C-alpha positions in Angstrom: -99.4 -153.6 -78.6 -102.7 -153.8 -77.3 -101.0 -155.3 -74.1 -98.0 -152.7 -73.9 -100.8 -149.6 -73.6 -102.6 -151.6 -70.8 -100.0 -152.7 -69.0 -98.4 -149.4 -68.7 -102.2 -147.4 -68.1 -102.4 -150.5 -65.0 -99.0 -149.1 -63.5 -99.1 -145.6 -64.4 -103.1 -145.6 -62.8 -102.0 -147.6 -59.8 -98.8 -145.4 -58.5 -101.3 -142.6 -59.1 -103.7 -143.6 -56.7 -101.1 -144.8 -54.3 -99.3 -141.7 -54.2 -103.5 -139.3 -54.2 -104.5 -141.7 -51.2 -101.8 -142.2 -48.7 -103.7 -145.2 -47.3 -102.3 -148.0 -46.1 -104.6 -150.2 -47.9 -103.3 -148.5 -51.3 -99.7 -150.2 -52.1 -98.3 -150.9 -55.3 -99.4 -154.7 -56.7 -102.8 -154.7 -54.4 -104.9 -151.1 -56.1 -105.5 -151.9 -60.7 -105.7 -155.2 -62.1 -105.6 -156.1 -65.9 -108.3 -158.8 -66.3 -111.7 -159.9 -67.3 -114.4 -159.1 -65.3 -116.0 -162.1 -67.0 -114.1 -165.6 -66.6 -114.6 -168.2 -69.4 -117.6 -170.3 -67.8 -119.6 -167.4 -67.0 -118.8 -166.3 -63.8 -117.9 -163.2 -62.5 -114.2 -162.4 -62.1 -113.3 -159.9 -58.8 -111.4 -159.7 -55.7 -111.0 -158.3 -52.5 -107.2 -157.8 -53.6 -107.6 -154.9 -55.8 -109.7 -152.1 -55.6 -109.9 -151.3 -59.7 -110.5 -153.6 -62.5 -109.6 -152.6 -65.9 -110.6 -154.9 -69.3 -111.2 -154.1 -73.0 -114.4 -153.9 -74.0 -114.5 -153.0 -77.9 -112.3 -152.5 -80.5 -112.8 -150.3 -83.6 -110.9 -149.5 -86.2 -110.6 -145.5 -87.4 -111.1 -144.9 -90.9 -109.1 -142.2 -92.9 -108.4 -141.8 -96.7 -105.1 -141.0 -98.0 -103.2 -144.0 -96.1 -99.3 -144.3 -97.4 -97.2 -147.6 -96.8 -95.4 -147.2 -93.5 -91.0 -147.4 -93.4 -89.2 -149.1 -90.3 -85.8 -149.7 -89.8 -84.6 -153.5 -90.3 -81.1 -154.3 -89.8 -78.2 -154.1 -92.3 -79.2 -150.6 -93.3 -82.5 -151.9 -94.8 -86.2 -150.5 -94.1 -89.6 -152.9 -93.8 -92.3 -151.3 -96.1 -95.7 -152.2 -94.0 -99.1 -151.7 -94.8 -100.7 -148.3 -93.6 -101.0 -148.5 -90.2 -104.4 -149.8 -88.4 -105.5 -147.0 -85.9 -107.7 -148.4 -83.1 -110.4 -146.6 -80.6 -110.0 -148.9 -77.8 -113.1 -148.9 -75.6 -111.9 -149.9 -71.9 -113.8 -150.1 -69.0 -112.5 -149.4 -65.4 -114.9 -150.5 -62.9 -114.6 -150.0 -58.9 -115.4 -153.0 -57.3 -114.4 -152.6 -53.4 -117.2 -154.2 -50.9 -117.5 -150.7 -49.6 -119.7 -148.5 -51.6 -117.9 -145.2 -50.4 -114.4 -146.4 -51.2 -115.5 -147.6 -54.5 -116.7 -144.1 -55.3 -113.6 -142.4 -53.9 -111.5 -145.4 -56.6 -113.9 -144.0 -60.1 -113.6 -140.4 -59.2 -109.3 -141.2 -59.0 -109.8 -142.8 -62.1 -111.4 -140.2 -63.7 -108.7 -137.6 -61.8 -105.9 -139.5 -63.1 -107.0 -138.9 -66.7 -108.3 -135.8 -66.3 -104.9 -134.6 -65.2 -103.1 -137.0 -68.3 -105.2 -137.1 -71.4 -101.9 -137.3 -73.7 -99.5 -140.3 -72.7 -96.2 -140.3 -74.7 -92.5 -140.8 -74.1 -91.2 -137.3 -73.6 -93.4 -137.4 -70.8 -93.5 -141.0 -69.8 -90.4 -142.3 -70.5 -91.7 -146.0 -69.7 -94.5 -146.0 -72.0 -92.8 -148.6 -73.4 -90.6 -150.3 -71.0 -92.4 -153.8 -71.4 -91.2 -154.2 -75.1 -88.1 -156.2 -74.7 -87.3 -156.2 -78.5 -88.2 -153.1 -80.5 -86.2 -153.4 -83.1 -87.3 -157.0 -84.0 -90.9 -156.1 -83.0 -91.5 -152.6 -83.6 -95.5 -153.2 -83.8 -95.7 -153.5 -79.9 -94.2 -149.9 -79.8 -96.2 -147.6 -79.1 -96.2 -143.6 -80.2 -98.5 -141.9 -78.4 -102.2 -142.7 -76.7 -104.8 -139.9 -76.2 -107.6 -141.0 -73.6 -111.4 -139.1 -73.9 -114.3 -140.3 -71.6 -117.0 -142.1 -73.0 -120.5 -141.0 -71.9 -122.5 -144.0 -72.1 -126.4 -143.7 -72.0 -128.7 -146.1 -69.5 -129.5 -148.3 -72.6 -126.0 -148.7 -73.5 -124.7 -149.3 -69.7 -127.8 -152.1 -69.1 -126.6 -153.8 -72.6 -122.7 -153.7 -71.1 -123.4 -154.9 -67.9 -126.0 -157.6 -69.1 -123.2 -158.9 -71.7 -120.7 -158.9 -68.2 -123.5 -161.0 -66.4 -123.2 -158.6 -63.7 -124.9 -155.6 -62.1 -124.1 -152.3 -62.4 -121.1 -151.6 -60.4 -119.4 -147.7 -60.4 -117.4 -147.6 -63.4 -116.4 -145.0 -66.6 -115.3 -146.6 -69.8 -112.4 -144.3 -71.8 -111.7 -144.7 -75.6 -108.4 -145.1 -76.0 -107.3 -143.6 -79.2 -104.4 -143.5 -81.9 -102.9 -146.7 -81.0 -101.7 -148.3 -84.5 -100.4 -151.9 -84.9 -98.1 -153.2 -87.7 -97.1 -156.7 -88.9 -93.4 -156.8 -90.2 -93.4 -160.7 -91.0 -94.5 -160.7 -94.2 -93.4 -157.5 -95.2 -91.1 -157.1 -97.9 -87.5 -155.2 -97.3 -86.3 -152.2 -99.3 -82.7 -150.8 -99.0 -82.2 -147.4 -97.3 -80.6 -144.7 -99.2 -76.8 -144.5 -99.4 -75.7 -142.2 -101.5 -77.1 -139.2 -103.7 -76.2 -138.0 -107.2 -77.5 -134.7 -108.3 -77.2 -134.4 -112.5 -75.1 -131.4 -113.4 -77.7 -131.1 -116.2 
């Protein structure tokens, strides 16, 4: 489900930047990448073929009281009885790594403008939200109801810690929190029959 969300955001952000810039250097497939800035061997993972790199830098659970089991359709008019959904706050880094500093500033401004115009994503406004989910019935945990984005302000100390962990010096970047992403697991869930008939007792 996290993958579904980030692949969707990458695609939408790239389309927005291509349309906004109207520049030959901004074409579909060459603007926004979804990858880690850090390779397993510790080297920095950026290239000259894209402008912005998107990656997850933190995942937190939103704890709420009074959560109830969740039911989702299965086959044969049955339902999966699922544990209460896990609600996540996912911190996403958008880093503009163009070798030309003014271009990097323009790129990060485009990112901010994109989320200023689109802070909420759902299927009503964005029918392609779950486009990458090939089996929504068999894999309901991949389906997204809604995504909400808010800019997350980092202090100088927090930025220093983040870029220190990434093993790099600061480059123009912003961190957004992606909220209300829910994760379900159905493989170990019990099935319950659906309601097929209702009888009213006259007494």
